C-alpha positions as CSV (number, residue, x, y, z in Angstrom):
1,M,-24.8,-10.2,22.1
2,A,-23.0,-12.2,24.8
3,D,-21.7,-10.7,28.0
4,F,-18.1,-9.4,28.1
5,Q,-15.4,-8.6,30.6
6,D,-15.9,-5.4,32.5
7,G,-13.1,-3.1,33.4
8,P,-11.3,-3.0,36.8
9,E,-13.9,-0.9,38.5
10,G,-16.7,-3.0,40.1
11,A,-15.0,-6.2,39.0
12,E,-16.8,-9.4,39.9
13,E,-15.3,-12.3,41.9
14,P,-13.1,-14.5,39.7
15,E,-15.6,-17.4,39.6
16,D,-18.4,-15.1,38.5
17,L,-16.2,-13.2,36.0
18,E,-15.2,-16.4,34.3
19,E,-18.9,-17.3,33.8
20,H,-19.7,-13.9,32.2
21,T,-16.6,-13.2,30.0
22,V,-16.7,-13.9,26.3
23,S,-13.7,-14.4,24.0
24,W,-13.1,-12.8,20.6
25,A,-13.3,-16.3,19.1
26,E,-16.8,-16.7,20.6
27,L,-17.8,-13.3,19.3
28,L,-16.4,-14.2,15.8
29,A,-18.6,-17.3,15.7
30,E,-21.6,-15.4,17.0
31,T,-21.1,-12.6,14.4
32,Q,-20.8,-15.1,11.6
33,G,-24.0,-16.8,12.7
34,R,-25.9,-13.5,12.8
35,L,-24.7,-12.5,9.3
36,E,-25.5,-16.0,7.9
37,A,-29.0,-15.8,9.4
38,A,-29.5,-12.5,7.7
39,G,-28.4,-13.8,4.3
40,D,-25.1,-12.0,4.1
41,D,-23.4,-12.9,0.8
42,N,-20.0,-13.4,2.5
43,P,-20.6,-14.0,6.2
44,I,-17.3,-15.7,7.1
45,Y,-15.2,-13.0,5.5
46,C,-17.3,-10.1,6.8
47,A,-17.5,-11.5,10.3
48,R,-13.7,-11.8,10.4
49,L,-13.2,-8.2,9.3
50,I,-15.7,-6.9,11.8
51,T,-14.4,-8.8,14.7
52,E,-10.8,-7.9,13.9
53,E,-11.7,-4.2,13.7
54,A,-13.6,-4.4,17.0
55,S,-10.7,-6.2,18.7
56,G,-8.0,-4.0,17.5
57,Y,-6.1,-7.0,16.2
58,E,-5.6,-8.2,12.7
59,G,-4.1,-11.1,10.7
60,A,-1.8,-13.3,12.8
61,E,-2.2,-11.1,15.8
62,F,-6.0,-11.8,15.8
63,I,-5.4,-15.5,15.7
64,V,-3.3,-15.3,18.8
65,A,-5.6,-13.0,20.6
66,Q,-8.9,-14.9,19.9
67,T,-8.8,-16.5,23.3
68,E,-8.6,-13.1,25.1
69,P,-11.7,-11.7,26.7
70,A,-13.5,-9.0,24.8
71,T,-13.7,-5.5,26.2
72,V,-16.7,-3.4,26.9
73,R,-15.7,-0.9,24.2
74,G,-14.8,-3.6,21.7
75,V,-18.2,-5.4,22.0
76,A,-20.1,-2.1,21.7
77,K,-18.1,-1.3,18.5
78,L,-18.7,-4.8,17.2
79,D,-22.5,-4.5,17.8
80,A,-22.6,-1.2,16.0
81,M,-20.7,-2.5,13.0
82,V,-22.9,-5.7,12.8
83,A,-26.0,-3.5,12.8
84,R,-24.7,-1.5,9.9
85,R,-23.8,-4.5,8.0
86,L,-27.2,-6.1,8.6
87,A,-28.7,-2.8,7.2
88,G,-26.9,-3.5,3.9
89,E,-23.9,-1.2,4.3
90,P,-20.8,-2.4,2.3
91,I,-18.2,-4.0,4.5
92,Q,-15.6,-1.4,3.4
93,Y,-17.7,1.4,4.8
94,V,-18.5,-0.6,7.9
95,I,-14.9,-1.0,8.9
96,R,-14.0,2.4,7.4
97,H,-10.8,1.4,5.7
98,W,-9.7,-0.7,2.7
99,P,-6.3,-1.8,1.2
100,F,-5.2,-0.4,-2.1
101,R,-1.7,-1.4,-3.3
102,T,0.7,-0.4,-0.5
103,L,-1.9,1.8,1.2
104,D,-4.6,1.2,3.8
105,L,-7.2,3.9,2.8
106,F,-9.8,5.5,5.0
107,V,-13.1,5.2,3.2
108,D,-16.7,6.2,3.9
109,R,-19.9,7.1,1.9
110,R,-18.3,10.3,0.6
111,V,-16.1,8.3,-1.8
112,L,-16.2,5.2,-4.0
113,I,-14.9,2.0,-2.6
114,P,-11.4,1.3,-4.0
115,R,-11.5,-1.7,-6.4
116,P,-8.9,-4.2,-7.7
117,E,-9.3,-3.0,-11.3
118,T,-8.3,0.5,-10.2
119,E,-5.1,-0.9,-8.7
120,V,-4.1,-2.1,-12.2
121,V,-4.8,1.5,-13.5
122,A,-2.6,2.9,-10.7
123,G,0.1,0.4,-11.6
124,A,0.1,1.5,-15.2
125,A,0.4,5.1,-14.1
126,I,3.2,4.3,-11.8
127,D,5.1,2.5,-14.5
128,L,4.8,5.6,-16.7
129,V,6.0,7.9,-14.0
130,L,9.0,5.7,-13.3
131,D,10.0,5.9,-17.0
132,M,9.7,9.7,-16.9
133,G,12.3,10.0,-14.1
134,A,12.5,12.1,-11.0
135,G,10.3,15.2,-10.5
136,A,7.4,14.2,-12.8
137,L,4.3,16.4,-12.5
138,V,1.1,14.3,-12.2
139,A,-2.6,15.2,-11.8
140,D,-5.1,12.7,-10.5
141,L,-8.5,14.1,-11.6
142,G,-11.6,13.1,-9.7
143,T,-9.4,11.6,-7.0
144,G,-12.1,10.5,-4.5
145,S,-10.3,8.8,-1.6
146,G,-7.0,9.7,-3.3
147,A,-6.2,6.0,-4.1
148,V,-4.4,6.5,-7.4
149,G,-2.7,9.8,-6.8
150,L,-1.6,8.9,-3.3
151,S,-0.3,5.5,-4.5
152,I,1.9,7.4,-7.0
153,A,3.1,9.8,-4.3
154,A,3.8,7.0,-1.8
155,E,5.6,4.7,-4.2
156,I,7.6,7.5,-6.0
157,P,8.0,10.2,-3.3
158,E,9.8,12.7,-5.5
159,T,6.8,13.0,-7.8
160,K,4.6,16.1,-7.5
161,V,1.0,15.1,-7.5
162,W,-2.2,17.2,-7.7
163,L,-5.3,15.6,-6.4
164,T,-8.5,17.2,-7.6
165,D,-12.2,16.6,-7.2
166,K,-15.4,18.5,-7.6
167,S,-16.7,17.0,-4.3
168,S,-15.3,18.9,-1.3
169,E,-16.4,16.0,0.9
170,A,-14.3,13.6,-1.2
171,L,-11.3,15.8,-0.8
172,D,-11.8,15.7,3.0
173,V,-11.3,12.0,2.7
174,A,-8.3,12.4,0.5
175,R,-6.7,14.8,3.0
176,A,-7.2,12.2,5.8
177,N,-5.5,9.6,3.6
178,L,-2.7,12.0,2.7
179,A,-1.5,12.1,6.3
180,G,-0.7,8.3,6.2
181,I,1.6,8.1,3.1
182,G,4.8,9.3,4.7
183,Q,7.5,11.2,2.8
184,G,5.6,11.6,-0.4
185,A,2.9,13.7,1.3
186,Q,5.1,16.8,1.1
187,N,4.8,16.8,-2.7
188,V,1.0,16.4,-2.8
189,L,-1.4,19.3,-3.5
190,I,-5.2,19.1,-3.2
191,S,-7.5,21.3,-5.2
192,H,-11.2,21.6,-5.5
193,G,-12.9,21.8,-8.9
194,S,-14.4,20.0,-11.8
195,W,-11.7,18.3,-13.9
196,F,-9.2,20.8,-15.3
197,E,-10.9,23.7,-13.7
198,A,-9.2,22.7,-10.4
199,L,-5.7,23.2,-11.9
200,P,-3.9,26.6,-12.1
201,A,-3.9,27.9,-15.7
202,E,-0.1,28.3,-15.8
203,M,0.2,24.5,-15.6
204,Q,-1.2,24.1,-19.1
205,G,1.4,22.2,-21.2
206,Q,3.3,21.2,-18.1
207,M,1.7,17.9,-16.9
208,D,3.7,14.8,-17.4
209,L,0.8,12.5,-16.5
210,I,-2.9,12.9,-16.2
211,V,-4.7,10.0,-14.7
212,S,-8.4,9.6,-13.8
213,N,-10.9,7.0,-12.7
214,P,-13.9,9.2,-13.7
215,P,-17.6,8.4,-13.5
216,Y,-18.3,6.0,-16.3
217,V,-21.6,4.3,-15.4
218,S,-24.6,4.9,-17.7
219,T,-27.7,6.4,-16.1
220,T,-29.6,3.5,-17.6
221,D,-27.3,0.8,-16.1
222,E,-28.7,-1.4,-13.4
223,L,-26.5,-1.5,-10.3
224,G,-26.7,-3.6,-7.2
225,P,-28.2,-2.1,-4.0
226,E,-24.8,-2.0,-2.2
227,V,-23.7,0.5,-4.9
228,V,-27.0,2.4,-5.5
229,D,-27.9,2.8,-1.9
230,W,-24.4,3.6,-0.5
231,E,-21.8,4.8,-3.0
232,P,-21.9,8.5,-4.2
233,S,-23.8,8.8,-7.5
234,M,-21.7,11.8,-8.4
235,A,-18.7,9.6,-8.7
236,L,-20.5,6.9,-10.7
237,L,-22.9,8.3,-13.2
238,A,-21.9,10.0,-16.5
239,G,-24.8,10.4,-18.8
240,T,-26.8,8.0,-20.9
241,D,-23.8,6.2,-22.3
242,G,-21.4,6.7,-19.3
243,L,-19.0,8.6,-21.5
244,D,-19.7,12.3,-20.6
245,D,-16.7,12.8,-18.4
246,L,-14.4,10.6,-20.4
247,R,-15.1,12.8,-23.4
248,I,-14.3,16.0,-21.5
249,I,-11.0,14.6,-20.2
250,V,-9.8,13.3,-23.6
251,A,-10.7,16.5,-25.4
252,E,-9.1,18.9,-22.9
253,S,-6.0,16.9,-21.8
254,P,-3.8,17.9,-24.8
255,R,-3.8,21.5,-23.6
256,W,-2.5,20.4,-20.2
257,L,0.0,17.7,-21.1
258,S,3.6,18.3,-21.9
259,K,5.0,17.2,-25.3
260,S,6.0,13.8,-23.8
261,G,3.0,13.6,-21.5
262,A,0.6,10.7,-21.1
263,L,-3.0,10.2,-20.3
264,V,-4.3,7.2,-18.3
265,L,-8.1,6.6,-18.1
266,E,-10.2,3.9,-16.4
267,M,-13.5,2.8,-17.9
268,A,-15.8,-0.1,-18.5
269,P,-14.7,-2.7,-21.0
270,W,-17.5,-1.9,-23.5
271,Q,-16.4,1.7,-23.6
272,I,-12.8,1.0,-24.6
273,A,-13.4,1.0,-28.4
274,T,-15.1,4.4,-28.3
275,V,-12.4,6.0,-26.1
276,V,-9.6,4.5,-28.2
277,G,-11.3,6.1,-31.2
278,L,-11.5,9.5,-29.4
279,C,-7.8,9.3,-28.3
280,A,-6.6,8.2,-31.8
281,Q,-7.9,11.5,-33.2
282,I,-5.5,13.4,-30.9
283,F,-2.7,11.0,-29.8
284,S,-0.4,8.9,-32.0
285,D,0.3,6.2,-29.4
286,V,-2.8,4.6,-27.8
287,K,-2.7,1.4,-25.8
288,V,-5.3,-0.7,-23.9
289,I,-4.6,-2.1,-20.4
290,K,-6.3,-5.2,-19.1
291,D,-7.4,-5.7,-15.5
292,L,-6.8,-8.8,-13.3
293,A,-9.8,-10.5,-14.8
294,G,-8.4,-10.1,-18.3
295,L,-10.9,-7.5,-19.3
296,D,-10.0,-4.3,-21.1
297,R,-10.0,-1.7,-18.4
298,A,-7.9,1.4,-19.2
299,V,-6.6,3.4,-22.1
300,V,-3.1,4.9,-22.1
301,A,-2.6,7.7,-24.7
302,R,0.6,9.6,-25.5
303,F,2.0,12.1,-28.0
304,P,4.9,10.9,-30.2
305,S,8.1,10.8,-28.1
């Protein structure tokens, strides 16, 4: 990596300093070259994200700041992130945060990377809560980073939201993200446990909305190395057909939902028909939600209103 500007202590003479400083623009180009040489699948995008994170600037601010000399700390941070990316680590974990609807979520290997299709699921849940009115009671089961439940709490602050997960490590990440949602944080509760075991028994029949992006990958599915090697298998795998956890949630949700309550579940497109069939045995109103790619992605199930 190129030399950088040192701090005030032991500063060189101006002419020498000018020879040895390097700008963020130069580091951006160098980072892109290193990623390209290593065969990164998106070197331009990843180099920009890494350099922005190292510099402390982003977006338009980074464009303006590109001519500024890099700092000692910034170059060290950049080098460390490039090394992680070259080792195959997903860019979301490398920079340790990722956007989800209105939130910028902290993420690391303890939780799944938030994905665009889940933003659609969160949007469907938020629309339902808005229709329910103020003070709705919501449970986000298997919350992971808290993406769905915290989006509901942030966008509809008067909603009471339970975040649950059987991974205590995932809940630590959700707690970190809870601190960044503002007013809605005061109505969020976090509970450790597997699915409905995490909820107090007295809440049976009280939930207005249950939403979940559960594990739905089959143990026989082939996944890319960025998923297999880095994302938590506990949050991905659900038996030979990927439906183990979805079956549990569908079967047990009626005991927890209010008479006008709703269930929102994310899954793979090829699982939709099976889950619609399971829901139709219990609920009278079952709908399918498509994701941004036009693929069937979620099921919304409700009792008759």
